[in-house]
DSSP file (Angstrom, degrees, kcal/mol; ACC not computed):
  #  RESIDUE AA STRUCTURE BP1 BP2  ACC     N-H-->O    O-->H-N    N-H-->O    O-->H-N    TCO  KAPPA ALPHA  PHI   PSI    X-CA   Y-CA   Z-CA
    1    1 A M     >        0   0    0      0, 0.0     4,-2.4     0, 0.0     5,-0.2   0.000 360.0 360.0 360.0 -33.4    0.0    0.0    0.0
    2    2 A S  H  >  +     0   0    0      1,-0.2     4,-2.4     2,-0.2     5,-0.2   0.829 360.0  56.7 -68.3 -29.3    2.8    2.4    0.7
    3    3 A V  H  > S+     0   0    0      2,-0.2     4,-2.3     1,-0.2    -1,-0.2   0.923 109.6  45.1 -66.3 -42.8    4.1    2.0   -2.8
    4    4 A I  H  > S+     0   0    0      2,-0.2     4,-2.7     1,-0.2     5,-0.2   0.929 114.2  47.9 -67.0 -44.4    0.8    3.1   -4.3
    5    5 A S  H  X S+     0   0    0     -4,-2.4     4,-1.6     1,-0.2    -2,-0.2   0.882 112.5  49.6 -65.7 -37.2    0.4    6.0   -1.8
    6    6 A D  H  X S+     0   0    0     -4,-2.4     4,-0.5    -5,-0.2    -1,-0.2   0.907 111.8  49.0 -65.2 -40.7    4.0    7.1   -2.6
    7    7 A F  H >< S+     0   0    0     -4,-2.3     3,-0.9     1,-0.2     6,-0.2   0.923 113.4  45.8 -64.4 -44.3    3.3    6.9   -6.3
    8    8 A L  H 3< S+     0   0    0     -4,-2.7    -1,-0.2     1,-0.2    -2,-0.2   0.759 107.3  58.1 -72.7 -24.0    0.1    8.9   -6.0
    9    9 A S  H 3< S+     0   0    0     -4,-1.6    -1,-0.2    -5,-0.2    -2,-0.2   0.580  78.8 112.0 -81.9  -8.4    1.7   11.6   -3.8
   10   10 A D  S <X S-     0   0    0     -3,-0.9     4,-2.0    -4,-0.5     5,-0.2  -0.471  70.4-136.6 -63.9 131.2    4.3   12.3   -6.4
   11   11 A P  H  > S+     0   0    0      0, 0.0     4,-2.2     0, 0.0    -1,-0.1   0.802 101.7  55.3 -64.5 -29.5    3.7   15.9   -7.8
   12   12 A I  H  > S+     0   0    0      2,-0.2     4,-2.5     1,-0.2     5,-0.2   0.922 108.5  47.4 -68.5 -43.2    4.2   14.8  -11.4
   13   13 A V  H  > S+     0   0    0     -6,-0.2     4,-2.3     1,-0.2    -1,-0.2   0.905 112.7  49.9 -64.0 -40.9    1.6   12.1  -11.1
   14   14 A S  H  X S+     0   0    0     -4,-2.0     4,-2.5     2,-0.2    -2,-0.2   0.905 110.4  50.0 -63.7 -41.3   -0.8   14.6   -9.5
   15   15 A A  H  X S+     0   0    0     -4,-2.2     4,-2.6     2,-0.2    -2,-0.2   0.909 110.9  49.0 -64.3 -42.1   -0.2   17.2  -12.2
   16   16 A I  H  X S+     0   0    0     -4,-2.5     4,-2.6     2,-0.2    -1,-0.2   0.905 111.3  51.0 -63.0 -40.9   -0.8   14.6  -14.9
   17   17 A G  H  X S+     0   0    0     -4,-2.3     4,-1.9     2,-0.2    -2,-0.2   0.922 111.7  46.0 -62.2 -45.7   -4.1   13.6  -13.1
   18   18 A Y  H  X S+     0   0    0     -4,-2.5     4,-2.4     2,-0.2    -2,-0.2   0.912 112.7  51.0 -64.2 -41.8   -5.3   17.2  -12.9
   19   19 A F  H  X S+     0   0    0     -4,-2.6     4,-2.5     1,-0.2    -2,-0.2   0.928 110.7  47.9 -61.6 -45.2   -4.4   17.8  -16.6
   20   20 A M  H  X S+     0   0    0     -4,-2.6     4,-2.5     1,-0.2    -1,-0.2   0.857 110.4  53.0 -65.2 -33.9   -6.3   14.7  -17.7
   21   21 A T  H  X S+     0   0    0     -4,-1.9     4,-2.1     2,-0.2    -1,-0.2   0.915 110.7  46.3 -65.8 -43.5   -9.3   15.8  -15.6
   22   22 A V  H  X S+     0   0    0     -4,-2.4     4,-2.3     2,-0.2    -2,-0.2   0.921 113.7  48.5 -65.8 -43.6   -9.3   19.2  -17.2
   23   23 A V  H  X S+     0   0    0     -4,-2.5     4,-2.3     1,-0.2    -2,-0.2   0.927 112.6  47.6 -63.3 -45.0   -9.0   17.7  -20.7
   24   24 A S  H  X S+     0   0    0     -4,-2.5     4,-2.2     1,-0.2    -1,-0.2   0.868 111.3  51.8 -66.4 -34.7  -11.7   15.2  -20.2
   25   25 A G  H  X S+     0   0    0     -4,-2.1     4,-2.2     2,-0.2    -1,-0.2   0.907 109.8  49.1 -64.9 -41.7  -14.0   17.9  -18.7
   26   26 A A  H  X S+     0   0    0     -4,-2.3     4,-2.4     2,-0.2    -2,-0.2   0.897 111.3  49.6 -65.0 -39.9  -13.4   20.1  -21.8
   27   27 A I  H  X S+     0   0    0     -4,-2.3     4,-2.5     2,-0.2    -2,-0.2   0.915 110.3  50.5 -64.4 -42.3  -14.2   17.1  -24.1
   28   28 A A  H  X S+     0   0    0     -4,-2.2     4,-2.0     2,-0.2    -2,-0.2   0.900 111.3  47.9 -63.5 -40.8  -17.4   16.4  -22.2
   29   29 A I  H  X S+     0   0    0     -4,-2.2     4,-2.4     2,-0.2    -1,-0.2   0.922 111.9  49.8 -65.3 -43.8  -18.5   20.0  -22.4
   30   30 A A  H  X S+     0   0    0     -4,-2.4     4,-2.4     1,-0.2    -2,-0.2   0.907 111.7  48.2 -62.6 -41.6  -17.8   20.1  -26.2
   31   31 A Q  H  X S+     0   0    0     -4,-2.5     4,-2.5     2,-0.2    -1,-0.2   0.873 110.4  52.0 -66.6 -36.7  -19.7   16.9  -26.8
   32   32 A S  H  X S+     0   0    0     -4,-2.0     4,-2.1     2,-0.2    -2,-0.2   0.925 111.6  45.7 -65.0 -44.2  -22.7   18.2  -24.8
   33   33 A I  H  X S+     0   0    0     -4,-2.4     4,-2.1     2,-0.2    -2,-0.2   0.919 114.3  48.5 -65.0 -43.3  -22.8   21.4  -26.8
   34   34 A R  H  X S+     0   0    0     -4,-2.4     4,-2.6     1,-0.2    -2,-0.2   0.897 109.8  52.8 -64.3 -39.7  -22.4   19.5  -30.1
   35   35 A S  H  X S+     0   0    0     -4,-2.5     4,-2.2     2,-0.2    -1,-0.2   0.909 109.8  47.3 -62.9 -42.7  -25.2   17.1  -29.0
   36   36 A S  H  X S+     0   0    0     -4,-2.1     4,-2.0     2,-0.2    -1,-0.2   0.888 112.5  50.0 -68.0 -37.1  -27.6   19.9  -28.3
   37   37 A N  H  X S+     0   0    0     -4,-2.1     4,-2.2     2,-0.2    -2,-0.2   0.904 111.0  49.1 -65.9 -40.4  -26.8   21.6  -31.6
   38   38 A L  H  X S+     0   0    0     -4,-2.6     4,-2.6     2,-0.2    -2,-0.2   0.877 108.8  53.2 -66.7 -36.9  -27.3   18.3  -33.5
   39   39 A T  H  X S+     0   0    0     -4,-2.2     4,-2.2     2,-0.2    -1,-0.2   0.914 110.1  47.6 -63.5 -42.4  -30.7   17.8  -31.7
   40   40 A K  H  X S+     0   0    0     -4,-2.0     4,-2.3     2,-0.2    -2,-0.2   0.910 112.1  49.9 -63.7 -41.6  -31.8   21.2  -32.8
   41   41 A E  H  X S+     0   0    0     -4,-2.2     4,-2.5     2,-0.2    -2,-0.2   0.894 109.4  51.6 -64.8 -40.3  -30.7   20.6  -36.3
   42   42 A I  H  X S+     0   0    0     -4,-2.6     4,-2.4     2,-0.2    -1,-0.2   0.919 110.2  48.7 -62.3 -43.8  -32.5   17.2  -36.4
   43   43 A N  H  X S+     0   0    0     -4,-2.2     4,-2.2     2,-0.2    -2,-0.2   0.904 111.3  50.0 -63.8 -40.6  -35.7   18.9  -35.2
   44   44 A N  H  X S+     0   0    0     -4,-2.3     4,-2.3     1,-0.2    -2,-0.2   0.910 111.6  48.3 -63.5 -41.7  -35.3   21.6  -37.9
   45   45 A L  H  X S+     0   0    0     -4,-2.5     4,-2.5     2,-0.2    -2,-0.2   0.881 109.6  52.4 -66.9 -38.0  -34.8   19.0  -40.6
   46   46 A K  H  X S+     0   0    0     -4,-2.4     4,-2.3     2,-0.2    -1,-0.2   0.912 110.8  48.0 -62.5 -42.1  -37.9   17.0  -39.4
   47   47 A N  H  X S+     0   0    0     -4,-2.2     4,-2.0     2,-0.2    -2,-0.2   0.911 112.0  49.3 -64.0 -42.0  -40.0   20.2  -39.6
   48   48 A E  H  X S+     0   0    0     -4,-2.3     4,-2.4     1,-0.2    -2,-0.2   0.895 110.6  50.6 -64.7 -40.2  -38.6   21.0  -43.1
   49   49 A I  H  X S+     0   0    0     -4,-2.5     4,-2.6     1,-0.2    -1,-0.2   0.914 109.8  49.8 -64.1 -42.6  -39.3   17.4  -44.3
   50   50 A S  H  X S+     0   0    0     -4,-2.3     4,-1.9     2,-0.2    -1,-0.2   0.878 111.0  49.6 -66.3 -35.5  -42.9   17.6  -43.0
   51   51 A V  H  X S+     0   0    0     -4,-2.0     4,-2.3     2,-0.2    -2,-0.2   0.927 112.2  47.7 -66.2 -44.2  -43.5   20.9  -44.7
   52   52 A L  H  X S+     0   0    0     -4,-2.4     4,-2.6     1,-0.2    -2,-0.2   0.880 110.5  52.1 -64.8 -37.6  -42.1   19.5  -48.0
   53   53 A Q  H  X S+     0   0    0     -4,-2.6     4,-2.5     2,-0.2    -1,-0.2   0.898 110.0  49.1 -64.4 -39.5  -44.2   16.4  -47.7
   54   54 A Q  H  X S+     0   0    0     -4,-1.9     4,-2.0     2,-0.2    -2,-0.2   0.905 111.1  49.5 -66.1 -40.7  -47.3   18.6  -47.2
   55   55 A V  H  X S+     0   0    0     -4,-2.3     4,-1.6     2,-0.2    -2,-0.2   0.919 112.5  48.0 -63.7 -42.9  -46.4   20.7  -50.2
   56   56 A N  H  X S+     0   0    0     -4,-2.6     4,-1.5     1,-0.2    -2,-0.2   0.902 110.4  51.4 -64.2 -40.5  -45.9   17.5  -52.3
   57   57 A A  H  < S+     0   0    0     -4,-2.5    -1,-0.2     1,-0.2    -2,-0.2   0.868 110.5  49.3 -65.1 -35.1  -49.2   16.1  -51.1
   58   58 A D  H  < S+     0   0    0     -4,-2.0    -1,-0.2     1,-0.2    -2,-0.2   0.817 113.1  47.2 -71.8 -29.6  -51.0   19.3  -52.1
   59   59 A N  H  < S+     0   0    0     -4,-1.6     2,-0.4    -5,-0.1    -2,-0.2   0.672  89.1  96.1 -87.6 -17.7  -49.4   19.3  -55.5
   60   60 A I     <  -     0   0    0     -4,-1.5     2,-0.5    -5,-0.1    -4,-0.0  -0.593  55.3-167.3 -78.8 128.4  -50.1   15.7  -56.4
   61   61 A E        -     0   0    0     -2,-0.4     2,-0.9     0, 0.0    -2,-0.0  -0.948  22.3-129.7-113.2 135.4  -53.2   15.2  -58.5
   62   62 A I        -     0   0    0     -2,-0.5     3,-0.2     1,-0.2    -2,-0.0  -0.749  27.1-177.7 -84.3 109.2  -54.6   11.8  -59.0
   63   63 A K  S    S+     0   0    0     -2,-0.9     2,-0.5     1,-0.3    -1,-0.2   0.908  70.6  23.1 -77.9 -43.3  -55.1   11.7  -62.7
   64   64 A E        -     0   0    0      2,-0.0     2,-0.6     9,-0.0    -1,-0.3  -0.953  68.0-168.9-130.0 113.0  -56.7    8.2  -63.1
   65   65 A K        -     0   0    0     -2,-0.5     2,-0.6    -3,-0.2    -3,-0.0  -0.900   9.2-158.6-103.3 120.4  -58.5    6.8  -60.1
   66   66 A V        -     0   0    0     -2,-0.6     2,-0.4     4,-0.1     6,-0.1  -0.875  10.2-176.1-104.5 123.3  -59.3    3.1  -60.6
   67   67 A V    >   -     0   0    0     -2,-0.6     3,-2.1     4,-0.1    -2,-0.0  -0.915  38.7 -93.5-116.7 144.8  -62.1    1.7  -58.5
   68   68 A Q  T 3  S+     0   0    0     -2,-0.4     3,-0.1     1,-0.3     4,-0.0  -0.322 111.7  27.5 -60.2 132.2  -63.1   -2.0  -58.5
   69   69 A G  T 3  S+     0   0    0      1,-0.4    -1,-0.3    13,-0.3     3,-0.1   0.220 101.4  98.8 100.0 -13.1  -66.0   -2.6  -61.0
   70   70 A E  S <  S-     0   0    0     -3,-2.1    12,-0.7     1,-0.3    -1,-0.4  -0.151  89.7 -46.4 -89.1-168.0  -65.1    0.3  -63.3
   71   71 A K  S    S-     0   0    0     10,-0.2    -1,-0.3     1,-0.1    -4,-0.1  -0.221  71.1 -95.6 -59.1 149.9  -63.1    0.1  -66.5
   72   72 A S        -     0   0    0      8,-0.4     6,-0.2     3,-0.4    -1,-0.1  -0.398  21.1-137.1 -66.6 143.2  -60.0   -2.0  -66.4
   73   73 A Q  S    S+     0   0    0      1,-0.2     3,-0.2    -3,-0.1    -1,-0.1   0.666 105.8  47.6 -74.1 -15.0  -56.8    0.0  -65.8
   74   74 A Y  S    S+     0   0    0      1,-0.2     2,-0.7     2,-0.0    -1,-0.2   0.771 111.5  47.9 -95.4 -29.7  -55.1   -2.0  -68.5
   75   75 A F    >   +     0   0    0      1,-0.1     3,-1.2     2,-0.0    -3,-0.4  -0.809  63.3 173.5-113.1  89.1  -57.8   -1.8  -71.2
   76   76 A K  T 3  S+     0   0    0     -2,-0.7    -1,-0.1     1,-0.3    -5,-0.1   0.678  75.3  59.2 -73.6 -16.8  -58.7    1.9  -71.3
   77   77 A D  T 3  S+     0   0    0     -3,-0.1    -1,-0.3     2,-0.0     2,-0.2   0.553  79.2 109.0 -87.7  -7.1  -61.0    1.5  -74.4
   78   78 A N    <   -     0   0    0     -3,-1.2    -7,-0.1    -6,-0.2     4,-0.1  -0.465  50.6-166.1 -70.4 138.4  -63.3   -1.0  -72.6
   79   79 A S        +     0   0    0     -2,-0.2    -1,-0.1     2,-0.1    -8,-0.1   0.526  62.8  55.6-104.9  -6.4  -66.6    0.5  -71.8
   80   80 A G  S    S-     0   0    0      1,-0.1    -8,-0.4   -10,-0.1   -11,-0.1  -0.722  92.3 -80.0-123.0 172.9  -67.9   -2.0  -69.3
   81   81 A P        -     0   0    0      0, 0.0     2,-0.4     0, 0.0   -10,-0.2  -0.358  39.7-144.5 -69.5 151.8  -66.9   -3.6  -66.0
   82   82 A I        -     0   0    0    -12,-0.7     2,-0.5    -4,-0.1   -13,-0.3  -0.968   9.3-164.5-120.5 131.8  -64.4   -6.5  -66.1
   83   83 A S        -     0   0    0     -2,-0.4     2,-0.6     2,-0.0     0, 0.0  -0.971   2.2-169.1-117.7 119.6  -64.5   -9.4  -63.8
   84   84 A I        +     0   0    0     -2,-0.5     2,-0.5     2,-0.0    -2,-0.0  -0.936   9.9 175.3-110.5 114.7  -61.4  -11.6  -63.5
   85   85 A D        +     0   0    0     -2,-0.6     3,-0.2     1,-0.1    -2,-0.0  -0.970  12.7 173.9-123.9 117.5  -62.0  -14.8  -61.6
   86   86 A N        +     0   0    0     -2,-0.5    -1,-0.1     1,-0.2    -2,-0.0  -0.068  46.3 110.4-112.8  32.5  -59.2  -17.3  -61.5
   87   87 A R              0   0    0      1,-0.1    -1,-0.2     0, 0.0    -2,-0.0   0.217 360.0 360.0 -92.2  16.6  -60.8  -19.8  -59.1
   88   88 A G              0   0    0     -3,-0.2    -1,-0.1     0, 0.0    -2,-0.1   0.425 360.0 360.0-177.6 360.0  -61.4  -22.6  -61.4
């Protein structure tokens, strides 16, 4: 135990310990600031995406709406309903 206490009481070891503590504290502060900035940027991008999606949804027009029982989407010249039954 005395070897460890002698080693830790050395002023050079203490100075290295304090230096490493200050450096790690500075790194932690920088990461915290960067994390909060990235969170704000993510929220801004999410808002921008939702606005663009709304604009796209407003601009899209459904040109041909096919409902079951109407003309076939493949035979546009057909004037009556088409029933395709493959059960037998």
